[in-house]
C-alpha positions, 0 to 999 in steps of 0.5 A: 470520509466515505468517498476517500474509503471508496477511492482507496478500495477502488485503487487497491482493486485495480492494483490487484488486477494489474499486479501480476502483469506488471511482475511478469513484464518486469521479469522479462525486462530483467532477464538477460537471456531474452532478445532485445526485441522482446525486452523492448516490447516489455518496456513499451508495455510497462510504460503504457501501464497507468501510474495512477494505480501504483502501490504508493498511492495506497492510504492506510486508514485507521480502523476506528476513525478512518483517518490516515494511519501512519504510526509504526509497523506493529500498529498499522491499523491505528492512527496515532491519536486512537492508539494513544487513547487505547493505550491510556484506557488499558485496552492494549495489554503490555503497552505503557507510556514510556517514562524518562 
């Protein structure tokens, strides 16, 4: 589990380093006032950027169990099982099991 956490931290750090460069190159490509030569150079530089450090490679991990946390936007930091455990024990106020 520790290895996965370290890998995720490394990917996030590399993404933060390259994010500004990526945004600048994308804006150059979308700008219609620039010449085609400048746009093509920006496209070439974009294609040379590594795809391994993409934002979609990030894994959200649960704070309690370090397992993958994919539940909802409001409870991003918890996995489904740990959220259920917390809700049943009454730690999260205002959250109750829905009754039909």
